[in-house]
C-alpha positions in Angstrom: 66.1 -21.3 -6.3 69.3 -20.8 -4.3 67.8 -17.9 -2.5 64.6 -20.1 -1.7 66.7 -23.1 -0.4 68.7 -20.5 1.9 65.3 -19.0 3.3 64.1 -22.6 4.0 67.1 -23.6 5.9 67.7 -20.5 7.9 64.0 -19.9 8.6 63.3 -23.5 9.6 66.5 -23.7 11.9 65.6 -20.3 13.3 62.0 -21.2 14.0 63.0 -24.3 15.9 65.6 -22.5 17.9 63.0 -19.9 18.9 60.0 -21.9 19.4 60.5 -21.9 23.2 60.8 -18.3 23.4 57.7 -17.9 21.3 55.8 -20.0 23.6 57.0 -17.9 26.7 56.1 -14.6 24.8 52.7 -16.1 23.7 51.6 -16.9 27.5 52.9 -13.5 28.3 50.7 -11.7 25.7 47.7 -13.8 26.9 48.4 -12.7 30.6 48.9 -9.2 29.8 45.8 -8.4 27.7 42.7 -9.8 26.1 42.9 -11.0 22.6 44.8 -13.5 20.3 48.5 -14.1 20.7 49.2 -13.6 16.9 48.2 -10.5 14.8 47.4 -11.2 11.2 47.6 -8.5 8.8 46.6 -8.4 5.1 49.6 -7.4 3.0 50.4 -7.4 -0.8 52.9 -10.3 -1.7 54.8 -11.1 -4.9 53.0 -9.9 -8.1 50.4 -8.2 -5.7 49.1 -11.5 -4.3 47.4 -11.0 -1.0 48.8 -12.9 2.1 48.2 -12.5 5.7 51.5 -11.7 7.5 52.1 -13.2 11.2 53.2 -11.1 14.1 53.1 -11.4 17.9 50.3 -9.0 18.9 51.6 -5.8 20.4 48.4 -3.9 20.8 45.0 -4.1 22.3 42.2 -6.1 20.7 40.7 -4.6 17.7 43.3 -2.0 17.6 42.7 -1.3 13.8 39.3 -0.1 14.6 40.5 2.3 17.2 43.1 4.2 15.1 45.1 4.2 11.7 47.8 1.6 10.6 50.8 3.7 11.8 51.6 3.5 15.5 54.1 5.8 17.2 55.8 4.8 20.2 53.4 6.7 22.5 50.5 5.1 20.8 47.9 4.3 23.7 46.9 1.1 21.7 50.4 -0.6 22.4 50.2 -2.9 25.3 53.0 -3.3 28.0 54.2 -6.4 26.6 53.9 -4.8 23.2 56.4 -2.1 24.0 59.0 -4.8 25.0 58.3 -7.0 22.1 58.7 -4.0 19.7 61.9 -2.7 21.2 63.6 -6.2 20.9 61.8 -6.9 17.4 60.3 -10.2 18.8 56.9 -9.3 17.5 58.5 -10.1 14.1 59.6 -13.6 14.8 56.5 -15.3 13.6 57.2 -14.1 10.1 59.7 -17.1 9.7 56.4 -19.1 9.2 55.6 -16.7 6.2 58.9 -17.4 4.8 58.7 -21.1 5.2 55.3 -21.1 3.5 57.1 -19.3 0.8 55.1 -16.0 1.1 58.1 -13.9 2.2 61.7 -14.1 2.0 64.3 -13.5 4.9 65.5 -10.4 2.9 63.3 -8.2 0.7 61.2 -5.1 0.6 58.9 -4.9 3.6 55.3 -6.0 2.4 52.5 -3.2 2.3 49.0 -3.2 2.8 47.0 -3.3 -0.3 45.7 0.1 -0.3 49.3 1.5 -0.5 50.2 -0.9 -3.4 47.3 0.2 -5.4 48.7 3.8 -5.4 52.3 2.5 -6.6 53.7 4.2 -9.6 54.8 2.0 -12.8 58.4 2.1 -11.2 57.3 1.5 -7.7 55.5 -1.7 -9.0 58.9 -3.2 -9.3 58.9 -3.8 -5.6 56.3 -6.5 -6.2 58.6 -8.3 -8.6 60.3 -10.2 -5.6 58.9 -11.8 -2.4 58.6 -9.2 0.3 61.0 -9.8 3.1 61.4 -9.9 6.7 64.1 -7.2 6.7 65.6 -5.0 4.2 67.8 -1.8 4.1 64.6 0.0 5.3 64.1 -1.9 8.3 67.7 -1.1 9.3 67.6 2.6 8.6 63.9 2.9 10.2 64.3 0.3 13.0 63.0 3.1 15.3 60.3 4.0 13.1 57.8 4.2 16.0 60.1 6.6 17.8 60.2 8.8 14.8 56.5 9.1 15.1 56.4 9.7 18.8 54.3 13.0 19.6 53.0 13.3 16.2 49.5 14.8 15.8 49.0 13.0 12.7 51.0 9.8 12.2 49.5 8.8 9.1 50.6 12.0 7.3 53.9 12.0 8.9 54.6 8.5 7.8 53.7 9.0 4.3 55.5 12.4 4.0 58.5 11.8 5.9 59.4 7.9 6.0 57.4 6.0 3.2 59.2 7.5 0.4 62.7 6.9 1.6 61.5 3.2 2.3 60.2 2.8 -1.3 63.5 4.2 -2.6 65.6 1.8 -0.6 63.3 -1.0 -1.7 63.7 -0.3 -5.3 67.5 -0.2 -4.9 67.4 -3.5 -3.4 65.4 -4.7 -6.2 67.8 -3.3 -8.7 71.1 -4.6 -7.1 69.9 -7.6 -5.2 72.5 -10.5 -4.9 73.3 -13.3 -2.6 76.1 -11.0 -1.0 73.6 -8.1 -0.5 71.3 -10.4 1.2 74.0 -11.5 3.6 75.1 -7.9 4.3 71.5 -6.9 5.0 71.1 -10.1 7.4 74.4 -9.2 9.5 73.4 -5.5 9.5 70.0 -6.3 10.8 71.3 -8.7 13.4 74.0 -6.0 14.7 71.1 -3.3 14.7 68.8 -5.5 16.7 71.7 -6.3 19.3 72.9 -2.7 19.4 69.3 -1.4 20.0 68.9 -3.9 22.7 72.2 -3.1 24.5 
C-alpha cells in the first residue's frame, strides 16, 4: 500500500509538471510524420494480465508491420522526432498514466510482450508477481539498448542472445530484494543516467 501511495503521489505530480511538455512534443510529432501521437503496445502486467503501455510515438505509422519489435538506433522506421525523444527518454513519459491507472509502478521489471512471457521458465514467472515498472536496474544498465543493436543484421536474435537474459536476471534480483530503499536508489540512478546521457 505504501508503494502504491508513493507511485500515485509522484506519478500524479510528475504528470502535471510535464503536461505542457507533452503537449508541445505531441504537436511536434503530428507535424513531423503521419500517425497518432501515442503508441499503445500490448504488454503483460502483474500476474500476466494484458494491458496497453503508453508511449509517445517514435516510429512511422504501422511500424510493427514493417519490422520486428526490436529497433536499433539506425532503424529506418524511427522518425526524426523519434530519435530525439528516445535520446532523452521523453517517449516514456506517458507511462505515468499507466502508473496512475495501477497497471504499472514507477519501479519494477520492464513489461514484456505476451509472446515473451509465454516462454518464461517457472523461475522467470516470478517477474509477474509485481507490477511492471517505468524503470528498473535493467533500464539503467541498458539505457542505450538501441545503440547496442546498431548495425545488427538480426536485431531480434541479438536482443534475445545478448540483452534479454541479463535484463531478466536483473529483474529477478529486483523482485527478490525489492524494498523502499531499493526503489529510491533506482529512481535516483535513473534520473542521473538520463541527465548524464543528455549532457
